[in-house]
N, C-alpha and C positions, 0 to 999 in steps of 0.2 A: 239289459234291463238287469240289474243287482237281483242276485237269488239269494234267498235267505236258505242257512241250513237246519232243518229241523229233527234233531235226535231224537229217537222215540224213546217214550219214558210213559211213568202214568198221571205225568201232569196234562197230558191230552186229552180232549174230550173225545167219545166215541160216536158212531154214527151207525146207525143197520144199514141206512140208505143215504138219499140225500136231502132229506126233509128234518129239520132239528125241530123239536118238540120240546115246548117249554112254557110250562105250568099246565093249565089245564088247556092243552092244544092248542095253544096260541102261535098265531104264523108269523113268520119273521122275515126280515132282508138280510142275507148274509152274503159272504163275500167266496166265490170260489177262485180259490189263492193258488193261481200256479207260478207264483214266485218262491213258494216254498219247497225245498228239495228235501226228501225224507229220507235220511240216515240211518240203516239197521245192522246192526255187529260191523260200524265200519265201511259199510257200504251200501249206497246210495241204490233206493229202491224207487222202481217205476210201477205204481199200484195200477193194476187193469180191470176193468170188468170182462168174467170169464163169457159170458153170454156176447157182448157188443164189441170188446177188444177197446173200447174208450178209456183214455187215461183217467182214475178217479183223483181230482186233485181235493187237497184239503181245504176245508170253510173256516174261514175266519168269523166270529161273531164275538163283540162287544172284548176286543182284544185278547180272546181266548181263541184255539185252535182245534178243530173237531176232525177224527179220522175216522174212514168208513171201519165198523169194529170187525166184519167178518173178515177183511182182507187183513187186516190187524190179528185178528185172533189165528189165521192160517199162519204169517210169519212166526207169532209165539208159541205156535203149537197147541194151540185153545180152541177146545170143541166148543162151536158156538152155536144155538138153538134158538129161533125166533117163535114165540108162543101169541101168534095172532088173535087168538082170543083172550087169553088174560094180560095181553100185551107187556111180555115180557121178553128180555134179552137174557138168556142162560150161556153162561160160560163155566166149563168145567176143565183143567188142567189135566190134558194128557200124558203130560212129561214122564213124568214117575213112574206111568205105565209103560214106556218104552226104553228102550235103553240100544245101544250098536252091537250088535251079536253077529254082524255079518260086516266086514271091511277088506277091502281090497286096493292095491296101489301095484305100479308097474315099477319094476327091479331098478333099481340104479343106486350110484355109491358116491358118483361125483356131482358136484354141482357147476356147471359148463354154460356158455352161452347157446349152445345146442340140445342142453336137455329140452327134452318133451316129458314132463311130468303129470298125470291122472290118478284120479284116486274115484272109488265110489264106493256107496255104503248101504247099508237099510237104515239109515237114521241121518237125518239132515241139520243135527246139531252139535257137530265137530268142529273144534279149532285147531286150527293148524298154528304153530308160531317155530322161528327159529330162534334155537340158544346157544349161547356163547360164555360160557362161566356162568357167571352169575346174572348175565344180561339175557332177555328174551324179549322180541319183538312178533307181533301178531303178524300173519300173511291173510291181506284181502283174497278173497276171491267169489267167482259167481259159481251158481251149481243150479243144475236145472234137474227134475225130476221126472225118471223114465220108465215107464212099467215092461218089467223084464219078469217073465214066468209066472206071472199072477202077483208078483210084487213090486211094491214102487222101491225104486232106488234111485239113490241123488249121487249123480255125478257130479266133481266138483273140477272147475274149470281153473286152473293156476296158471298164472302169467309166470313165465321164466323170469323176464325182466324184474317182477317186483321179487322175486326169490333173491335176484342179484342185489337191487338195490337195496334191500333189508339187511343181507349179509353185510355187505360193505359199511353200511352202519354200524351194525355192530362191531365188526373188526378192524374197521379204519381204513387208512391207504394202504397197508400193508396187509395182503389176503395170499399170499405165495406160502405155501407149505402149510396150512391152517384146514382146520377142521371145524365143522358146527353140527350141532344136533336138530333134525326136523321130528318134530314132536305133535303128533293128533291125539286131543282131548277130547272124551266126552264130556261135554258142557254140564251135563244132568248128573251123573255120579262121578265126575271129577276123576273118572278113570282113562288111564291112558290108553288109546286103542292102536297106537303103533308109534315105534320110535326107531330114529336109526343115526349113526354117526355120519355125517357126508363130507366129502373132501371138496376141499373150494381150487378150482383152476380156473381162475378167470384171465392170468394174465396168460400172454403168448411168449410160449420159448424161445430163445435167442435161434436165429435164423441160421443154419450150415450151408454157408456158400462154397461149398468144396463139391466136386463131382455130382454138381447136382442132375445133369441132364445127360443122357447116354442112350443113343441111337442102337438099333440093333441090325445095322445095316450103313453102310455109305454107299452101296449101288444095287437098283434092283432092274429086272427086266420083266415089262408087262404087256399085253397085248390091246389093242385097239377095241373098247368096247368094255376092258375089264374095269373094275372097282376094285378100289384099295381102300383098306381102313387103316386111318391114322390112328392110333391111342397111345393117350400117355397114362403110366400107371404106375403106381409108385412100385418101389424094388420091393421084390419078394411078391408081388401080387401076381394071381393066373389070371387068363382072358380064355374066350373062346368067339370064334368066329368065324364066318363063313368066307370072307373076303380074303385075300391076299393082302397079308396085316405088315405095316412098319410099325415097331417098336418104340417109344421113348419112355425109358424109365426113369423115374427122378427120386431127388430124395430131400423133402424139405423139413428143415430141422421140427418145426413144430408140429409136422403132421397133416396140415392144409393139402386139400386139393386144389393146386394151382391151375390156373387157366394158360391154355397156350396159342398161339398161333401159328398155323401152317399156311407156307407163302410160295406159291410157283412161279419163276419167272416168267412164264410163259402161259396165261388162259387158254390160249386159243387149243395147245396141244392136252394141257390138264387141267380139269376144272375142280377147285379144293370149295366144298362145303362143310359147315360145320353144324351138328344136332346140338342145339340148345338144351335139349334135356339130358341128355348122356355127357355133353361136354366134350365128345370124340367127334373127328372129321373125318371124311372119308371122299376120297378123289377120284374123278371118272376121266379113263383113257381116251381123248377123244381122237386123236391119229398119230399118226407116225408121227418121231421127234423125241428130241431128248431135254430134257426139264431137270431143272435145279430147284429142289426144293429146301428151305430153308424153318426153322422152326423157332420159338422164342417162348420167354415168358414175360408178362409185364412184370412181375415182381424181380426178375433178374435180368434186365434189358439188356447186360453186357455179356451176357452166356448166347451164344447162338450155333445150333448144330445145324450141318447141311448135308445132303446126300443127292442123289443123282437118280431119276428114272427115265429109263431108256424104253420106249415105247413102240413095239413091232406089230406088223399085221398078224 
């Protein structure tokens, strides 16, 4: 079914509840229109009833669209009061009385695919833009209100892929060694709340395919029932373990965490299992014998390291 986008503006009619009053309490027939999508500040909005949790659909009548006034007022930070005795809906503007005096964002200086960015403030009308030269693009985000120390605090959920896509749009195909500016602005006072120059690192560096892997041993003696930790570490890293360990150090030019396969030539003597959480492997010595173990990385299939484990009683 085709859905129509409705960009929120002042042309829309407003409803306090689900009934339309025309003239002197005239009853009409209108359409609950679930084909219309409400767009507020470039983000699709799902209007919900706070009590029942059900969706509040726009109403279409005589080619005009009507929206629930209370939900729209909340989105626009307007105060709404319904006077039943006088049959009045009273709207007042709260925005001029509020401004952002508290803002927090996690510390980062590089835009990369593994960036985790979050921010929160005591004011929910902040605009995030990415700026490059005289070009700027607005970043869509979702936000939710949380109650912290008796204050309402808005937390902004920002998708890293959106940041990357918008940055690529601004910079074009060549993003290497480039910088953009991230800017949060209070949309009421027009004041900049936070801004920072951010390095862009989206391209992978060239791999360095030399001395990639190096084992710390070529032969190891172990006991039946003993467990061995088979640990891959980037060169220069340290580790701690209660196991007897075999360490494979590696050097990837782009600094990635590589995936390694440890394989024993006799599984009846040495059983190797991989921990999917840490990426490390451990081996259990099942009985006496000699086992040859090889280790390789799918990223570098032509380089294989081998060592021998002698298992004694």
